[in-house]
MDTraj code that builds the backbone (N, CA, C; nanometers):
import mdtraj as md
import numpy as np

residues = "MET SER TYR SER SER PHE THR ILE ALA THR CYS ALA LEU VAL ASP PRO ASP ARG CYS THR LYS LYS PHE GLY TYR CYS ARG ARG ARG CYS PHE LYS ASP GLU LYS GLN ILE ASP ILE CYS LEU SER PRO ASN LYS ILE CYS CYS THR GLU SER SER PHE ASP GLU ASP".split()
xyz = np.array([
    [1.7832, 3.8492, -4.4038],
    [1.6969, 3.8339, -4.5410],
    [1.6881, 3.7090, -4.5696],
    [1.6041, 3.7078, -4.5660],
    [1.6008, 3.4976, -4.5210],
    [1.6529, 3.4640, -4.6585],
    [1.6955, 3.2883, -4.6784],
    [1.7301, 3.2406, -4.7264],
    [1.6579, 3.2254, -4.9226],
    [1.5016, 3.1594, -4.9050],
    [1.4784, 3.2096, -5.0181],
    [1.4792, 3.3438, -5.0977],
    [1.4718, 3.4629, -4.9812],
    [1.4923, 3.5427, -5.0811],
    [1.6348, 3.5835, -5.1376],
    [1.7835, 3.5549, -5.0481],
    [1.8207, 3.5768, -5.1264],
    [1.8739, 3.4731, -5.2194],
    [1.8305, 3.3356, -5.2825],
    [1.8361, 3.2857, -5.3712],
    [1.8044, 3.3637, -5.4879],
    [1.6615, 3.4007, -5.4714],
    [1.6071, 3.4593, -5.5700],
    [1.7053, 3.6108, -5.5850],
    [1.6920, 3.7056, -5.5496],
    [1.7981, 3.8191, -5.5991],
    [1.8996, 3.7612, -5.7026],
    [1.9907, 3.6767, -5.6141],
    [2.0695, 3.6375, -5.6398],
    [2.0590, 3.5804, -5.8400],
    [1.9703, 3.4975, -5.8199],
    [1.9246, 3.4233, -5.9822],
    [1.9171, 3.5231, -6.0589],
    [1.8200, 3.6517, -5.9994],
    [1.7948, 3.7528, -6.0381],
    [1.8856, 3.8310, -6.1763],
    [2.0190, 3.8185, -6.0948],
    [2.1227, 3.9081, -6.2071],
    [2.2165, 3.8068, -6.2615],
    [2.1701, 3.7052, -6.2835],
    [2.2207, 3.5834, -6.4036],
    [2.1381, 3.5855, -6.5040],
    [2.2199, 3.6488, -6.6477],
    [2.1479, 3.6639, -6.7784],
    [2.1293, 3.5140, -6.8117],
    [2.0057, 3.4763, -6.8312],
    [1.9673, 3.3373, -6.8660],
    [2.0347, 3.3062, -6.9696],
    [2.1045, 3.3974, -7.0983],
    [2.1776, 3.3458, -7.1401],
    [2.3348, 3.4068, -7.1977],
    [2.3485, 3.4104, -7.0682],
    [2.5453, 3.4393, -7.0526],
    [2.6073, 3.3367, -7.0911],
    [2.5803, 3.2300, -7.1091],
    [2.6865, 3.1176, -7.0868],
    [2.6559, 3.0852, -7.2999],
    [2.5983, 3.0876, -7.3470],
    [2.5729, 3.1197, -7.4887],
    [2.6104, 3.1907, -7.5391],
    [2.5901, 3.3176, -7.4931],
    [2.7040, 3.4276, -7.5516],
    [2.8140, 3.4038, -7.5379],
    [2.8798, 3.3337, -7.4648],
    [3.0085, 3.3140, -7.4579],
    [3.0495, 3.1931, -7.5377],
    [2.9589, 3.0940, -7.5587],
    [2.9787, 2.9742, -7.6879],
    [2.9664, 2.8697, -7.5503],
    [2.8936, 2.9011, -7.4660],
    [2.9547, 2.7280, -7.3722],
    [2.7902, 2.7236, -7.3098],
    [2.7944, 2.6089, -7.2797],
    [2.6821, 2.5120, -7.2150],
    [2.6988, 2.4572, -7.0785],
    [2.5744, 2.5181, -7.0572],
    [2.5452, 2.4343, -6.9416],
    [2.5419, 2.3425, -6.8425],
    [2.5842, 2.2356, -6.8393],
    [2.6280, 2.1518, -6.7463],
    [2.6689, 2.1191, -6.5898],
    [2.6209, 2.0025, -6.5561],
    [2.6426, 1.9669, -6.3848],
    [2.8267, 1.9823, -6.3770],
    [2.8993, 1.9264, -6.4847],
    [3.0419, 1.8850, -6.4464],
    [3.0642, 1.9432, -6.6451],
    [3.1841, 1.9764, -6.6235],
    [3.3032, 1.9926, -6.7180],
    [3.3540, 1.8561, -6.8070],
    [3.2851, 1.8803, -6.9060],
    [3.4022, 1.7951, -7.0163],
    [3.5998, 1.7563, -6.9862],
    [3.6745, 1.6799, -6.9869],
    [3.8226, 1.6714, -6.9628],
    [3.8593, 1.8038, -7.0544],
    [3.7820, 1.8119, -7.1589],
    [3.8743, 1.8909, -7.2890],
    [3.8034, 2.0439, -7.2228],
    [3.6957, 2.1059, -7.1452],
    [3.6760, 2.2363, -7.0684],
    [3.7281, 2.2427, -6.9762],
    [3.6246, 2.3408, -6.9741],
    [3.7025, 2.4780, -6.8752],
    [3.5568, 2.5557, -6.8563],
    [3.5344, 2.5845, -6.7119],
    [3.4503, 2.6268, -6.6528],
    [3.4659, 2.8149, -6.6859],
    [3.4149, 2.8711, -6.7207],
    [3.3770, 3.0025, -6.7624],
    [3.2860, 3.1012, -6.6591],
    [3.1487, 3.0760, -6.6237],
    [3.0958, 3.0800, -6.5971],
    [2.9759, 3.0213, -6.5174],
    [2.8656, 3.1266, -6.4199],
    [2.7748, 2.9678, -6.3683],
    [2.6610, 3.0254, -6.4911],
    [2.5801, 2.9100, -6.4126],
    [2.4212, 2.9317, -6.5220],
    [2.2405, 2.9270, -6.4837],
    [2.2187, 2.9323, -6.4936],
    [2.0282, 3.0250, -6.4485],
    [2.0268, 2.8891, -6.2902],
    [2.0859, 2.7771, -6.4060],
    [2.0047, 2.6042, -6.2989],
    [2.1335, 2.6328, -6.1778],
    [2.0691, 2.6440, -6.0719],
    [2.1411, 2.6243, -5.9666],
    [2.2387, 2.5254, -5.9293],
    [2.2299, 2.4186, -6.0310],
    [2.3513, 2.3170, -6.0067],
    [2.4446, 2.3001, -6.1283],
    [2.4585, 2.3983, -6.2091],
    [2.5006, 2.3713, -6.3845],
    [2.6073, 2.5048, -6.3102],
    [2.7688, 2.4418, -6.4437],
    [2.8316, 2.5406, -6.4948],
    [2.8361, 2.5901, -6.5618],
    [2.8857, 2.7036, -6.6190],
    [2.8791, 2.6683, -6.7614],
    [3.0257, 2.6836, -6.8111],
    [3.0713, 2.5716, -6.9412],
    [3.1572, 2.5714, -6.9491],
    [3.1734, 2.5327, -7.0987],
    [3.2907, 2.5830, -7.1602],
    [3.3795, 2.5547, -7.2614],
    [3.5000, 2.5301, -7.3043],
    [3.5169, 2.4622, -7.4254],
    [3.6633, 2.4106, -7.4614],
    [3.7338, 2.4849, -7.4771],
    [3.8115, 2.4154, -7.3909],
    [3.9552, 2.4838, -7.3257],
    [4.0757, 2.4598, -7.4432],
    [4.1264, 2.6327, -7.5257],
    [4.2327, 2.6075, -7.5724],
    [4.3741, 2.5428, -7.5303],
    [4.4372, 2.4494, -7.6265],
    [4.5474, 2.3396, -7.6593],
    [4.6511, 2.4457, -7.6256],
    [4.6092, 2.5961, -7.6431],
    [4.7481, 2.6887, -7.6321],
    [4.7561, 2.7053, -7.4542],
    [4.7130, 2.7181, -7.4065],
    [4.6672, 2.7417, -7.2764],
    [4.7650, 2.6856, -7.2017],
    [4.8749, 2.7124, -7.0841],
    [4.8990, 2.6214, -7.0162],
    [4.8855, 2.6546, -6.8339],
])
top = md.Topology()
chain = top.add_chain()
for i, resn in enumerate(residues, 1):
    res = top.add_residue(resn, chain, resSeq=i)
    for name in ("N", "CA", "C"):
        top.add_atom(name, md.element.get_by_symbol(name[0]), res)
traj = md.Trajectory(xyz[None], top)
C-alpha cells in the first residue's frame, strides 16, 4: 500500500463533525487553558476543548 492511499484511507475514517460534536475546536495548537481531545479532518490540526479546572 502506498503512503497516499494510506492517508486517504485514514482520513476517510474521521468524521468531519466529530470535534464539534464534542464541543471542541480544530486548531494547530491548543491554548494553555485547553486540552487535546481528538484529531481533526485537517491533517495539521487537533481538536481542543476547554480544560475543566477540577481535573488534576
